[in-house]
N, C-alpha and C positions, 0 to 999 in steps of 0.2 A: 461540722462540729456543733450543729444546733442542738439545743436540749429545750424541749417544750413539755410542760406538763400535760400529759395527754389524757390521763385518767385521774380524776379526783376522788373517786370513791373506792369501792373493794372491787375485786376481780370479778370476772364472769364473761359470758359468751357476748361476742359483739354482734351477733345476728346471723342471717342465713344467707350470706353473700353467695353468689352464682359464678360459675366460670364462664358463662356465656349464653347466648340464646339457644344454641344447639347442643350444650353441654360439653362440647369439645373444643370450643374457642375460649382460650384462657387470656384474661386481661391482665396486663403487666403496667404497674405504675412506677414511675422513676422521678427524681427530683432534678433531672439534668436537662430540663427544657432550655436553660440559659447557657449550657456548656456543650457546645457543639462537639468537641473531640471526644469527650467521655460518652456523650449520647450516641455519637457514631458508632462506638464499640458495642453498646447496647442494642443498636439496630442490626448490627453485624451478626451478633449471636443469635438474635431472633430470627433473622433471615436464615441462617445456617440451620437452626433447629427446624424451622417449618419445612425447609427443604430435605431434611435428613429422614423424615417420616410423614405419613399421611394421616396418623390417628389424631394428632392435636395441631391446633394453630394458636400461636400466641399473637396478640395484638398489644401494641404499646400505647399508653397515654403517658404524655411527658408534662410535668409541672415545673414551674420556676421553684427554686429552693426555698425562697423567702415564704412561699405560700403552701409548701408541700405537706408540712405536718397538720396545718390547719385543714387541708383537704382530707387527710387521713382521718382526722377526728370526726369531720363531718359525715364521712362515708361510713365509719363505725356506727355513728349514731343512727344513720339512716338504714343501716344493715345493708350496705352496698360496697363493701370492700372488695378490692380486686382479688384474683388468686395469688398473684405474685408482687411483690413490692419491695422497695429498698428502704432501709432504715439506718439512721446514724447509730453507730455501734452503741454508745452509752445509754440509748434509749430501748435497746433490746429487752432488758428485764422489765421495764415499765409496759411495754407493748405485749410482752408475753403474759405478764400478770394480769394485765386489762382485758385478756381474751382476744387481742388482736392477731397474734401469731400462733402457729401450730409448730410443734417439735419436727424436726427434719430428719430423715434418713438419708444420709449422703454417701452410703456405702457403695453405690454404683458409679460414682463418678470416677474419672481417670486420675484425679488428684485427690489422695487421701487427706483427710482432715488433719491428721497428726503431722503431715508435712508442712502446714501452714504456721506462720507466726501466731502464737497463742492470742495476740491482740486482734487478729483478724477473724476470729470465731466467736460469735456471740452466744452465750450460754446463760441459762438461768435454772437453778435447782437440778443441776447435773444433766441437763438436757440441751442439745444445740437447736437454736431457734434461727440463726443467721450465719452467714459467712460473707467475708469480703475478699476482693481480689488484690487489695492493696492496702498500705497503710501509710502514714506520714509520721515524721519525727522531728521534734524540736531540737535546736542546737544553737551553740554561740558561733556567731561569724566575726572574724576580724581580718586585718591585713597582717600578713607576715611582717611587712616593712615597719608598721607601726609597733608591733609586739618587740621587734628587734631593736628599733630606736630607743624604747624606754626600758629595755632590759627586763622585759616580761617574759617569763617562761612559757614556751609554746605546750600546752597540756595535751595529753593523749588519752585515748579510751583507757589504757592500762594505768595511767597516772593523771587524772583530771586535777584542775585546781582544787585546792582546799578553800574553805570560806576565808581564812586569813590571806591566802595568796590573792584571791579574787579581790579583795577589798583593798589590798595594798596596790594591786594593779590599777583599780578604779581612782584611788588616791593620786598616784603617779600622772595618770591620764588627765585627771581634773586640774592638777598643779600645772600642767604644761600650758594651760589656757588656749590650746589648739582646737578644742571640741565645745560645741554648745552643751552637750551632755556627753560624758564618756560612754554611757550605757543607754541602749535603745531597747525598751521592753514592750514597745507597741502598746502602751496604756491607752491610747485612743480608740483601740479595738473595743468591741461590745460583745455581749452574748456569751457564747460558750467558750470564746477565747479565754476568759478569766479563769475559769476553773482548769481548762486544758493547759494554759501557759503557767499558771502560779500555783496550782495546788501541788505540782510535782517538787516545786521548791519547799513547801510546807512539809511534804513527805520526807524530803532529804534532811530536813531539820529533825524529823522524829514524830511529827504530827500527822494528822490525817483528816478527811472531811467526815469520817464517821468510824466507829469502832467496828472493824470488820470481822471480829470474832463471832458475832452474832447479828450485826446490822440492826440492833435495836436501840443505839443510843449514839449521840455524837460527843457526849461527855468525856472528857479527858483526852480524845483524840483531837478536836478542834478548838478545845479551850484549856488544855494542859499546859505545863511549863514549856515544852517544846513548841507548841503551837503560838503561844505568847512570844516566846523568842523570835520565831518566824515573823510575827506581825510587827515587832518593833524593828527588826532589821528592815523589813519591806518598806515601812515608813521612813527609816533613815535614809534610803536612796534618794528620797525626795529632799529631806531637810538638809542632807550634805550636798545637794546639787549634783547627784551623779546620774539621775535619770528624771525625765518629766512627769509630773502628776498626770497629764494627759498630752500624749504625743499626737502629732498631725495624722491627717487621714492616711498618708502613704509613709509610714515609719521606715520602711526599707530605704526610701529615697535619701533620708538623712544619713543612713550608713554609706551608701553608694556615693554620696556627695561629700563625704568626709566629715559631716557635722557631728557624727558620733563615731567612737572607735570600736565598739563592741556591739553586736546586735543580736538578740534573743529573738530567733525567727524559725520558720519551719523548712523541711527538706524542699518544699514546694519553690523556695527562692533560690535554691542551689544553682540551677542551670542559668539563670539571669545573672546572678552575682558572678558566676564564673565567667560569663560572657564579657562582663565589663571589667573584672579585676584580673582575669587570668590566673597565673600561677601565684599572684600575690594573695589570693584569697586563702584565708585560714579558716577550715572547717573545724570547730572545737567542741569537745564533749560538754555536757552540763556540769555545774560545779557540784562537788561533794560537800554538802553543809553539815556532814557529820554522820549521816545514815546511808551514804553511798548516793551517787548521782541518780536521778530520776527523771523521766519524761512520761508524758501521758501516751496512752495506747488506745487504738480503735479508731476507724474511720467508718465510711458508708459500707454497709452490708446488704445481703439479700435474703429475704425470707418468704415464707408462705402463710397466707392468711388462715386463721383458724376456721372460718366460715366458708372457705373454698369448697365448692361441691364436685370438684374434681381435683382432689389432692394427688391422685396417681399422676395426672398429667403435669401438675405444677411441679412435682418433685422430678418428673422426667426431664422437664426444662431445666431445673436447677442443677440435676447431675450432668446433664449435656454440657452445661456451661462451664463445668469444673474440668477444662482442659488447659494445659500449661500455656497454649497459645493464646488464650483469652487472658490468662493472668499477665502475660507479656504485653498483649495489646492495651489493656487497662493502664499499666504502668507507663508505658510510652506516652499514652494519650493524656496522662494527668500529671506527668512529672512527679510521680510517687514512687515509694519502693515496693517492689513485687512482694507478695505475701509468701512466696516460696523461693527456696534455693535454686530450684530448677529454673524458675522464671527468671530470677535475678542474672543468672548466667547467661541469658539471652537479651538482656536489656543493656545497651551501651551506657557505660558510666557506673553501672551497679554490678558488675561482674567482680568476683574476687580479686582484689588488687587495684580497681578502679577507684577514682576519687570518691565517688558517691556511694560506694560499698560501705563507707563510713556509716551511713544511715541505717543499713540493714544490721550492722553490728550494734549500733545504739539500740535499735528495736529489740534486738535478742537480749542485750544485757540489761538495759535500764528501764524499759517500758512497764508502766504500772497502769492497768486498766482502771477507768473510773469506777467508783463503788458498783458492785454487782447487786443492785438493789432496785426495785420499782420506785423507790424514793428519789432516785438520782436526779431527775429533772428538777424537783424541788430544792434538792441540795444544792444543785447547780445555781439556781436562781438566788438562794440565800448567800452562798459564797461570794458570788459575784458582787452583790450589793455591800457585803461585809468587807471584802478586800478593797472596793472602791472607797469605802468610808474610811478605812484605815489609812490608805494612800493620801486621803483628803486631811487626815489629822485626828480622827476619832480616837477615843481612848481605846487601846488596843484589847486589854481584858474585858473591858465592858462589851465591845463590839462582838468579840468571840462568844462571850456568855449569852449574849442575845440570840446569836446565830444558833448556837446549841439548843436554846429554849425553843426557837422556832422550828428547828429540825426535829427535835424530840416529840414536840406537839404534834408534828405532821404524822410522825411514825406512830404515835399513840392513836391518834384519830383514825387512821387506816388499819387499826389492828396489827401494827407492824408488818402490814403486807403479807400476812400469812393466810388470808382467806376473809370471808365475809364476817 
């Protein structure tokens, strides 16, 4: 979920990168150096592709996630981008606008693009630049025994909690004196977690990070009445003692240890939570704060650099990788939800009727991709600081007005990301 400002100026070519010394060797970059399970799937696909034909050969270079984006920026500046690379979904428009990525033709893959969750396909200006094998979903976790003990209705996807129900539940749990904080929001996390976790709440209130009608201003969306209402509510969670201004390093531990009653966390925690809590684990939909439940969409995806000298070979690899078995392998390796129904049917726990199919339904019904604009990395940074300031007690309207001013200035400075 990392968002980094990769391009500070206007768009354009990133250079004349090559596919390899002999023209038919394609370099692939991935952020998975520190993730053995996911990296293993990448290695398997590359091995299978190389064995399937003799025209091209793909070679992998893996980076730690923390340094990956910086490596891409440096490579673009030196005109040494690889042919194939992965990209965090929200960054796709920025990388496409900046000349890092080329549009893809995925028509020869065995899995059709239309079969994927929309949030797993990276587009910009009506062109496809990337695709992912999986997504993740945010959700609320609790214990059935706790909800029953305090007479709190168990919400469903078809009938989630309203804001009133949610706040009444938190009040009951707080009054019990049994929990350090009734709600765990993982506020100790940093970076992209903040817009990923909390802007869907803003959107459920009726606000947004930017006016999506033309992506030329944040005014009204981020500082209108609905956004101000969200900000005041967000701060009230701290002032009323419902959540910590800054949680610990392992917020999920507080939920599993019974220090919090409800946790706002990702689908990636489901298997571990279920292993500890068993049938007592309650997986709940996000709250409807007025404009329907919302969660963020898009995770890591794959694309082709615009400077690749062998685009035919790069697209051959990417289309080869679009097989259901690889969608299944990625989902199993990463404890994520598969990007297609066909893959979900082959992943234990995610099949229709299984416990974790809940996340697939959430992604289908509630997912909102982060703003599809090259400005998103900057917006992400501004929102993160603004939300942190609000939680710390800053004047809500003043903080949101300042955020809008900064975002709008960035949009104007970059000619609204429409060209040079």
